[in-house]
TORSE-71393 format. One record per residue: x, y, z of N, C-alpha, C in turn; residue number from 1; chain. Coordinates in steps of 0.1 Angstrom, whole numbers, always signed. Each point is the difference from the previous one (the first is absolute). Example, Ala and Ser with C-alpha at 12.3 -4.5 7.8 and 13.67 -1.06 7.14 Angstrom:
BEGIN
((+132; -57; +78); (-9; +12; +0); (+9; +12; +0); 1; "A");
((-4; +11; -7); (+9; +11; +0); (-8; +11; +8); 2; "A");
//
This chain:
BEGIN
((+2528; -342; +1866); (+2; -12; +8); (+5; -11; -10); 1; "A");
((+12; -7; +3); (+2; -12; -10); (-8; -10; +3); 2; "A");
((-4; -5; +11); (-7; -14; +4); (-14; +6; +5); 3; "A");
((-11; -5; -3); (-13; +3; +5); (-8; -14; +3); 4; "A");
((-5; -5; +11); (-8; -9; +2); (-13; +2; +4); 5; "A");
((-10; -7; -4); (-15; +2; +1); (-4; -2; +13); 6; "A");
((+8; -4; +9); (-5; +0; +15); (+14; +4; +9); 7; "A");
((-3; +6; +11); (+14; +3; +8); (+7; -13; +5); 8; "A");
((+15; -2; +0); (+6; -12; +3); (+6; +2; +12); 9; "A");
((+0; -9; +10); (+6; -1; +12); (+12; -9; +1); 10; "A");
((+11; +4; +4); (+12; -10; +2); (-1; -6; +12); 11; "A");
((+2; -13; -1); (+0; -9; +10); (+12; -7; +3); 12; "A");
((+4; -5; +12); (+11; -11; +2); (-1; -12; -5); 13; "A");
((+7; -10; +0); (-1; -13; -5); (-9; -8; +9); 14; "A");
((+0; +4; +15); (-6; -10; +10); (-17; +4; -6); 15; "A");
((-4; +13; +0); (-13; +1; -4); (-3; -5; -13); 16; "A");
((+9; +0; -10); (-6; -5; -13); (-2; -14; +0); 17; "A");
((+9; -8; +9); (-3; -17; +2); (-12; +1; +6); 18; "A");
((-5; +7; +11); (-11; -2; +7); (-14; +1; -10); 19; "A");
((+3; +9; -11); (-13; +1; -8); (+1; -11; -10); 20; "A");
((+14; -5; -3); (+1; -10; -11); (-6; -12; +6); 21; "A");
((+4; -4; +12); (-5; -11; +6); (-16; -2; -3); 22; "A");
((-6; +10; +3); (-16; +1; -3); (-3; -1; -14); 23; "A");
((+6; +6; -9); (-1; +0; -15); (+5; -15; -5); 24; "A");
((+9; -4; +3); (+4; -14; -4); (-10; -9; +3); 25; "A");
((-5; -2; +12); (-6; -10; +7); (-15; +2; -10); 26; "A");
((-5; +10; -1); (-12; +1; -11); (+4; -3; -14); 27; "A");
((+12; +2; -5); (+3; -5; -10); (+0; -14; -3); 28; "A");
((+6; -9; +9); (+1; -13; +0); (-15; -5; +0); 29; "A");
((-9; +6; +9); (-13; -4; +3); (-8; +3; -15); 30; "A");
((+1; +8; -5); (-5; +3; -14); (+3; -9; -8); 31; "A");
((+14; -3; -4); (+5; -11; -10); (-7; -14; +6); 32; "A");
((-1; -3; +11); (-5; -12; +5); (-15; -3; -6); 33; "A");
((-6; +12; +0); (-16; -1; +0); (-2; +3; -16); 34; "A");
((+6; +9; -7); (-1; +2; -14); (+9; -6; -9); 35; "A");
((+12; -5; +2); (+8; -7; -9); (+8; +10; -6); 36; "A");
((+9; -4; -9); (+10; +8; -6); (+2; +5; -13); 37; "A");
((-13; -1; -7); (-2; +2; -14); (-6; +13; -2); 38; "A");
((-2; +7; +8); (-8; +13; -3); (+9; +11; -5); 39; "A");
((-7; +11; -6); (+8; +11; -5); (+6; +8; +14); 40; "A");
((+11; +7; -4); (+6; +7; +12); (-8; +11; +6); 41; "A");
((-11; +5; -8); (-9; +11; +6); (-11; -5; +9); 42; "A");
((+0; -12; -4); (-11; -7; +9); (+6; -2; +16); 43; "A");
((+12; -5; +0); (+6; -1; +12); (+2; +12; +6); 44; "A");
((+3; +11; -6); (+2; +14; +6); (-12; +3; +8); 45; "A");
((-11; -1; -9); (-14; +2; +5); (-4; -7; +14); 46; "A");
((+2; -13; -1); (-5; -9; +13); (+9; +2; +11); 47; "A");
((+13; +1; -4); (+10; +3; +10); (-4; +13; +7); 48; "A");
((+0; +11; -7); (-6; +11; +5); (-13; +3; +10); 49; "A");
((-10; -9; -4); (-12; -2; +8); (+4; -6; +14); 50; "A");
((+8; -11; -1); (+2; -10; +11); (+10; +9; +9); 51; "A");
((+8; +7; -5); (+9; +7; +10); (-7; +15; +6); 52; "A");
((-12; +5; -9); (-7; +9; +6); (-8; -4; +11); 53; "A");
((-6; -13; +0); (-7; -8; +8); (+7; -4; +13); 54; "A");
((+13; +2; +0); (+10; -1; +12); (+2; +12; +6); 55; "A");
((-6; +12; -5); (+1; +12; +6); (+12; +8; -4); 56; "A");
((+5; -2; -14); (+12; +6; -2); (-6; +9; -13); 57; "A");
((+6; +11; -2); (-1; +9; -10); (+6; -3; -12); 58; "A");
((-7; -2; -11); (+6; -6; -15); (-2; +10; -10); 59; "A");
((+10; +3; -7); (-3; +9; -12); (+6; -7; -11); 60; "A");
((-9; -2; -13); (+6; -9; -10); (-1; +10; -11); 61; "A");
((+9; -4; -9); (+2; +6; -13); (+4; +18; +3); 62; "A");
((+8; -1; +9); (+4; +14; +4); (+7; +8; -10); 63; "A");
((-2; +12; -5); (+6; +8; -10); (+15; +6; +3); 64; "A");
((+12; -2; -6); (+14; +3; +5); (+4; +8; -12); 65; "A");
((+2; +13; +0); (+5; +5; -11); (+14; +7; +2); 66; "A");
((+9; -2; -9); (+13; +5; +0); (+1; +11; -12); 67; "A");
((+4; +11; +2); (+1; +9; -10); (+14; +9; +0); 68; "A");
((+2; +5; -10); (+12; +9; -3); (-2; +9; -11); 69; "A");
((+0; +13; +3); (-3; +12; -12); (-13; -7; -6); 70; "A");
((-1; -3; -14); (-16; -3; -2); (-1; -14; -3); 71; "A");
((+9; -9; +6); (-2; -13; -5); (-2; -4; +16); 72; "A");
((-12; -12; -1); (-4; -7; +11); (-5; -10; -2); 73; "A");
((+2; -13; +9); (-4; -13; -2); (-6; -7; +12); 74; "A");
((-15; -5; -3); (-6; -5; +10); (-1; -14; +1); 75; "A");
((+2; -4; +14); (+1; -15; +4); (-12; -1; +7); 76; "A");
((-5; -13; +2); (-10; -4; +10); (+4; -10; +10); 77; "A");
((+0; +5; +12); (+1; -10; +10); (-9; -10; +3); 78; "A");
((+3; -13; +1); (-10; -10; +3); (-7; +0; +12); 79; "A");
((+7; +4; +11); (-8; -3; +13); (+11; +7; +9); 80; "A");
((-6; +9; +7); (+6; +7; +9); (-7; +0; +13); 81; "A");
((+5; -7; +12); (-6; -4; +13); (+3; +13; +10); 82; "A");
((-7; +6; +6); (+0; +8; +12); (+10; +11; -7); 83; "A");
((-3; +3; -12); (+9; +11; -7); (+13; +0; +3); 84; "A");
((+6; -13; +4); (+14; +0; +1); (+7; -15; -5); 85; "A");
((-8; -9; +1); (+5; -13; -7); (-3; -4; -14); 86; "A");
((+9; -2; -6); (-2; -1; -15); (+1; -17; -5); 87; "A");
((-12; -2; -8); (+2; -14; -3); (-4; +1; -16); 88; "A");
((+6; -9; -8); (-2; -1; -13); (-4; -14; -3); 89; "A");
((-11; -1; -8); (-8; -13; -3); (+4; -4; -13); 90; "A");
((+4; -15; -2); (+5; -8; -10); (-10; -13; -3); 91; "A");
((-1; -2; -13); (-8; -14; -1); (+7; -5; -10); 92; "A");
((+15; -5; +3); (+9; -3; -12); (+8; -14; +5); 93; "A");
((+4; -8; -9); (+7; -10; +3); (+10; -1; +12); 94; "A");
((+7; +12; -1); (+11; +2; +11); (+4; +16; +0); 95; "A");
((+4; +2; +12); (+5; +13; +2); (+16; +1; -6); 96; "A");
((+2; +11; -6); (+13; +2; -5); (+7; +15; +4); 97; "A");
((+11; +1; -4); (+5; +14; +3); (-5; +13; -7); 98; "A");
((-7; -3; -11); (-8; +13; -4); (-12; +5; +11); 99; "A");
((-3; -11; +6); (-12; +2; +5); (+6; +8; +15); 100; "A");
((+11; -4; +5); (+6; +6; +11); (+5; +14; -5); 101; "A");
((+5; +2; -10); (+5; +15; -5); (-11; +8; +0); 102; "A");
((-13; -4; -5); (-13; +8; +0); (-3; +3; +11); 103; "A");
((-1; -8; +13); (-1; +4; +13); (+10; +10; +6); 104; "A");
((+11; -3; -5); (+10; +9; +7); (-2; +15; -5); 105; "A");
((-2; +1; -13); (-1; +12; -7); (-13; +6; +9); 106; "A");
((-11; -7; +2); (-10; +9; +7); (+3; +4; +13); 107; "A");
((+8; -12; +9); (+3; +3; +11); (+11; +15; +3); 108; "A");
((+9; +1; -10); (+7; +11; -1); (-7; +15; -3); 109; "A");
((-10; -2; -8); (-6; +12; -4); (-11; +3; +10); 110; "A");
((-5; -8; +8); (-8; +3; +10); (+11; +4; +14); 111; "A");
((+13; -3; +0); (+8; +2; +11); (-5; -10; +11); 112; "A");
((-5; -12; -3); (-3; -10; +10); (+14; -11; +0); 113; "A");
((-2; -8; +10); (+14; -10; +1); (-5; -13; -3); 114; "A");
((-14; -3; +3); (-2; -16; +1); (-13; -1; -9); 115; "A");
((+0; -12; -7); (-12; -5; -9); (+1; -16; -2); 116; "A");
((-11; -4; -5); (-2; -14; +0); (-5; -3; -16); 117; "A");
((+4; -11; -8); (-3; -4; -12); (-9; -15; +6); 118; "A");
((-13; +1; -4); (-8; -14; +1); (-6; -4; -13); 119; "A");
((+4; -13; -2); (-3; -7; -14); (-11; -13; +5); 120; "A");
((-10; +1; -6); (-12; -10; +3); (+1; -11; -10); 121; "A");
((+8; +1; -10); (-2; -11; -12); (+8; -13; +6); 122; "A");
((+11; -1; +6); (+6; -13; +4); (-10; -8; +8); 123; "A");
((+5; -13; +3); (-10; -9; +9); (+0; +6; +13); 124; "A");
((+9; +5; +6); (-2; +8; +12); (+4; +14; -2); 125; "A");
((-7; +11; +6); (+4; +12; -1); (+15; +2; +1); 126; "A");
((+5; +10; -10); (+14; +3; +1); (+0; +15; +4); 127; "A");
((+9; +4; +8); (+2; +12; +4); (+15; +5; -1); 128; "A");
((+1; +11; -1); (+18; +5; +3); (-1; +15; +7); 129; "A");
((+8; +0; +12); (+1; +11; +5); (+9; +9; -5); 130; "A");
((+0; +11; -3); (+9; +12; -6); (+0; +11; +6); 131; "A");
((+14; +2; +5); (+2; +13; +7); (+12; +9; -5); 132; "A");
((+1; +11; +3); (+11; +8; -2); (+3; +10; +11); 133; "A");
((+12; +5; +1); (+4; +11; +10); (+2; +13; -8); 134; "A");
((-4; +2; -14); (+5; +9; -5); (-10; +12; -1); 135; "A");
((+3; +11; +7); (-11; +11; +2); (+3; +9; -14); 136; "A");
((-10; +10; -1); (+3; +7; -12); (+13; +8; +2); 137; "A");
((+3; +6; +13); (+15; +8; +3); (+8; -10; -5); 138; "A");
((+4; -14; +2); (+9; -7; -3); (-1; -2; -15); 139; "A");
((-10; -2; -6); (-1; -2; -16); (+4; +13; -9); 140; "A");
((-1; +11; +9); (+6; +13; -7); (+15; +1; +1); 141; "A");
((+7; -10; +10); (+15; +3; +3); (+6; -10; -14); 142; "A");
((+2; +8; -10); (+6; -7; -11); (+11; +6; -7); 143; "A");
((+8; -6; -6); (+12; +5; -9); (-3; -2; -14); 144; "A");
((+8; +10; -9); (-2; -3; -14); (+15; +0; -5); 145; "A");
((+2; -11; -6); (+13; -1; -7); (+0; +2; -15); 146; "A");
((+4; +10; -4); (-1; +3; -18); (+13; +1; -2); 147; "A");
((+14; -7; +4); (+11; +0; -4); (+0; -3; -14); 148; "A");
((-6; -10; -4); (+1; -6; -15); (-16; +4; -7); 149; "A");
((-4; +11; +2); (-13; +5; -7); (+6; +12; -10); 150; "A");
((-4; -1; -12); (+3; +11; -9); (-9; +10; -3); 151; "A");
((+0; +13; +8); (-10; +8; -1); (+1; +8; -13); 152; "A");
((+9; -2; -7); (+4; +7; -12); (-11; -4; -11); 153; "A");
((-6; -14; -1); (-8; -3; -10); (-13; +7; +2); 154; "A");
((-5; +0; -14); (-12; +7; -1); (-13; -3; +10); 155; "A");
((-7; +11; +6); (-12; -3; +8); (+3; -7; +15); 156; "A");
((+14; -3; +2); (+1; -5; +13); (-4; +8; +12); 157; "A");
((+1; +13; -1); (-5; +7; +13); (-17; -3; +1); 158; "A");
((-6; -3; -11); (-13; -1; +1); (-3; -11; +10); 159; "A");
((+8; -13; -2); (-2; -12; +8); (+6; +6; +15); 160; "A");
((+8; +6; +1); (+9; +1; +12); (-10; +8; +10); 161; "A");
((-6; +11; -6); (-7; +9; +7); (-14; -6; +5); 162; "A");
((-6; -12; -11); (-11; -5; +6); (+3; -10; +7); 163; "A");
((+11; -7; +3); (+4; -12; +12); (+2; +8; +9); 164; "A");
((+10; +11; +1); (+3; +8; +12); (-14; +4; +7); 165; "A");
((-11; +6; -7); (-11; +3; +7); (-8; -10; +7); 166; "A");
((+0; -13; -8); (-7; -13; +5); (+7; -4; +15); 167; "A");
((+12; +0; -2); (+6; -6; +12); (+1; +8; +11); 168; "A");
((+2; +16; -1); (-3; +8; +8); (-14; +0; +8); 169; "A");
((-9; -3; -4); (-13; -2; +4); (-3; -11; +4); 170; "A");
((+3; -11; -5); (-5; -17; +1); (+10; -3; +10); 171; "A");
((+11; -1; -2); (+12; -7; +5); (+2; -11; -8); 172; "A");
((+6; -11; +4); (+5; -12; -8); (-9; -13; +8); 173; "A");
((+4; -10; -6); (-8; -13; +6); (-12; -1; -6); 174; "A");
((-7; +6; -6); (-15; +0; -7); (+1; -9; -12); 175; "A");
((-11; -6; -5); (+0; -9; -11); (+7; +4; -14); 176; "A");
((+10; -5; -4); (+6; +9; -11); (-9; +1; -14); 177; "A");
((-11; -9; +0); (-8; +4; -11); (-8; +14; +3); 178; "A");
((-2; +4; +10); (-6; +12; +5); (+9; +13; -3); 179; "A");
((+15; -1; +3); (+11; +8; -5); (-2; +3; -17); 180; "A");
((+1; -13; -6); (-1; +0; -16); (-12; +7; -4); 181; "A");
((-11; -5; +6); (-12; +6; -6); (-2; +16; +2); 182; "A");
((+7; +5; +10); (-1; +15; +3); (+11; +7; -7); 183; "A");
((+11; -6; -3); (+10; +5; -9); (-5; +2; -14); 184; "A");
((-7; -13; -5); (-6; +2; -14); (-9; +12; -1); 185; "A");
((-8; +3; +11); (-10; +11; -2); (+7; +13; +2); 186; "A");
((+10; +1; +11); (+5; +13; +1); (+8; +4; -14); 187; "A");
((+8; -8; -6); (+6; +4; -12); (-8; -2; -13); 188; "A");
((-11; -2; +1); (-10; -3; -14); (+3; +11; -8); 189; "A");
((+1; +15; +3); (-2; +11; -8); (+12; +0; -7); 190; "A");
((+13; -3; +6); (+13; +2; -7); (+6; -14; -6); 191; "A");
((-6; -10; +2); (+6; -13; -4); (-8; -9; -9); 192; "A");
((+2; -8; -6); (-8; -9; -8); (-8; -10; +8); 193; "A");
((+4; -3; +14); (-6; -9; +8); (+1; -13; -3); 194; "A");
((-8; -10; +2); (+0; -11; -1); (-4; -5; -16); 195; "A");
((+11; -6; -7); (-1; -2; -14); (+6; -13; -3); 196; "A");
((-3; -6; -12); (+3; -11; -7); (+16; +2; -4); 197; "A");
((+7; -9; +3); (+15; +2; -4); (+5; -12; -8); 198; "A");
((+5; +1; -13); (+5; -12; -6); (+10; -5; +6); 199; "A");
((-2; -14; +2); (+11; -9; +4); (+7; -6; -12); 200; "A");
((+13; +1; +0); (+7; -3; -15); (+10; -10; +4); 201; "A");
((+4; -9; -12); (+11; -9; +2); (+5; -1; -15); 202; "A");
((+14; +0; +1); (+7; -1; -11); (-6; +9; -11); 203; "A");
((-3; +14; +4); (-5; +9; -7); (-13; +2; -5); 204; "A");
((-7; -11; +4); (-13; +0; -3); (-12; -1; +12); 205; "A");
((-11; +6; -2); (-8; +3; +10); (-9; -14; +3); 206; "A");
((+0; -7; +11); (-5; -12; +2); (-13; +1; +8); 207; "A");
((-2; +11; +9); (-11; -1; +8); (-2; +14; +5); 208; "A");
((-11; +6; +6); (-3; +11; +6); (+0; -2; +16); 209; "A");
((+4; +11; +6); (-3; -3; +16); (-1; +17; +4); 210; "A");
((-10; +0; +10); (-1; +12; +4); (+8; +5; +14); 211; "A");
((+5; +12; -3); (+11; +5; +7); (-4; +18; +5); 212; "A");
((+6; +2; +10); (-4; +15; +4); (+12; +8; -5); 213; "A");
((-7; +11; -10); (+12; +8; -9); (+0; +12; +4); 214; "A");
((+12; +6; +4); (+1; +16; +3); (+0; +7; -14); 215; "A");
((+7; -6; -9); (-1; +7; -13); (+0; -11; -11); 216; "A");
((-1; +0; -11); (+0; -10; -9); (+9; -12; +1); 217; "A");
((+12; +4; +4); (+10; -9; +0); (+6; -2; +13); 218; "A");
((-4; +6; +11); (+5; -2; +15); (-14; -6; +7); 219; "A");
((+5; -11; +7); (-11; -6; +9); (+3; +4; +15); 220; "A");
((-9; -4; +7); (+4; -1; +15); (-7; -13; +6); 221; "A");
((+5; -4; +12); (-4; -14; +3); (+3; +2; +18); 222; "A");
((-12; -3; +5); (+0; +0; +18); (+0; -15; +4); 223; "A");
((+7; -1; +11); (-1; -13; +5); (+1; +3; +16); 224; "A");
((+0; -11; +7); (+2; -2; +12); (+5; -14; +6); 225; "A");
((+13; +0; -4); (+7; -10; +4); (+12; +0; +9); 226; "A");
((+1; -9; +9); (+9; +3; +12); (+13; -10; +0); 227; "A");
((-1; -8; -12); (+10; -10; -1); (+4; -2; -15); 228; "A");
((+13; -6; -1); (+2; -3; -15); (+0; +10; -10); 229; "A");
((+4; +12; +3); (-3; +12; -5); (+9; +2; -15); 230; "A");
((+13; -10; +3); (+10; +0; -12); (-7; -7; -10); 231; "A");
((-7; -12; +4); (-6; -10; -10); (-11; +9; -5); 232; "A");
((-9; +6; +7); (-10; +8; -8); (+5; +10; -7); 233; "A");
((+12; +8; +0); (+4; +7; -8); (+5; -5; -11); 234; "A");
((+4; -12; -1); (+6; -8; -13); (-11; -1; -9); 235; "A");
((-12; -5; +8); (-12; -2; -9); (-7; +11; -6); 236; "A");
((+1; +12; +8); (-4; +13; -4); (+9; +5; -13); 237; "A");
((+12; -4; +0); (+7; +4; -12); (-1; -9; -11); 238; "A");
((-7; -11; +4); (+0; -10; -13); (-14; +4; -6); 239; "A");
((-9; +4; +9); (-13; +7; -8); (+3; +13; -7); 240; "A");
((+8; +6; +3); (+4; +13; -6); (+8; -2; -13); 241; "A");
((+7; -9; +1); (+9; -6; -12); (-11; -5; -11); 242; "A");
((-11; -4; +2); (-9; -6; -7); (-11; +8; -5); 243; "A");
((+1; +14; +2); (-9; +9; -3); (+8; +11; -11); 244; "A");
((-6; +10; -5); (+6; +12; -7); (+1; +12; +8); 245; "A");
((-2; -3; +13); (+0; +11; +11); (+16; +3; +2); 246; "A");
((+3; +13; +4); (+12; +6; +2); (+5; -3; +16); 247; "A");
((-11; +0; +8); (+1; -1; +12); (-9; -3; +10); 248; "A");
((+2; -7; +11); (-12; -2; +10); (+5; +6; +15); 249; "A");
((-8; +8; +5); (+1; +6; +14); (-3; -11; +9); 250; "A");
((+6; -7; +8); (-4; -7; +9); (+0; +5; +15); 251; "A");
((-11; -1; +4); (-2; +3; +14); (-5; -12; +7); 252; "A");
((+8; -2; +14); (-1; -10; +8); (-4; +2; +16); 253; "A");
((-9; -4; +3); (-4; +5; +15); (+4; -10; +8); 254; "A");
((+13; +1; +5); (+4; -12; +9); (+1; +7; +17); 255; "A");
((-12; -3; +4); (-4; +1; +15); (+3; +15; +0); 256; "A");
((+10; +6; +9); (+0; +14; +2); (+11; +6; -11); 257; "A");
((+4; -7; -7); (+9; +8; -12); (-8; -2; -13); 258; "A");
((+1; +9; -6); (-7; +2; -13); (+14; +0; -11); 259; "A");
((-1; -9; -8); (+14; +3; -10); (-7; +3; -12); 260; "A");
((+6; +9; -6); (-4; +4; -14); (+14; +0; -9); 261; "A");
((-3; -7; -9); (+12; -8; -10); (-5; +2; -14); 262; "A");
((+7; +8; -11); (-2; +1; -15); (+9; -11; -6); 263; "A");
((-7; -10; -7); (+7; -11; -6); (-1; +5; -17); 264; "A");
((+12; +1; -8); (+1; +5; -11); (+7; -11; -9); 265; "A");
((-3; +0; -14); (+6; -9; -8); (+13; +2; -2); 266; "A");
//
């Protein structure tokens, strides 16, 4: 099984989520009004959990969520799951940002849920952000792969292709790009150098080193999840390549339902 959760999860509609959310947010505001905004995140988690439980709701904290493929696995811990269906992530930061939203979306996709909420206790008034998705697991498995500019003749290319095909076939697309990257490093570890320091050169001399994912000592791979300005991204990828002693970089870009695989060579 690719995804395992420590508790059974129940899919609910948006109306039911908002019913739960109204209760949780009312207690979140009351909590900040009473205790202030400068506690650690875990303290808000514990106190809000207690208050929601007192309101008659079932609350699970730090729920284990494991995703696996072959002998790779990664564990996440969900902050706050109410009624086995409404997912909340707690923060105590200056402000919510897109990384927090991507984190919650990743959890929703893994759980095959549609609605979640970010709650941030650090601002002067509780900040929150509703996050939703219509992407079911079945929809995430409906992707296409474009390999028209991929050079399969380069050494060890099939190792990366096989590992990626297996991952996407089981997990689908739209998950966190760092998760795919971490899994690919693990799955190709026996036949490739993996994450290594690469010299960055200018005018024929090394000026600094940078870690890159290597397929062979002189062929790297790079995974991204960009949906816009791909031509500009490629220009800068080629500039990176030209300032190394590498022969090529295999570039994998997860562009929504299209996976683009391109080989950049000097």
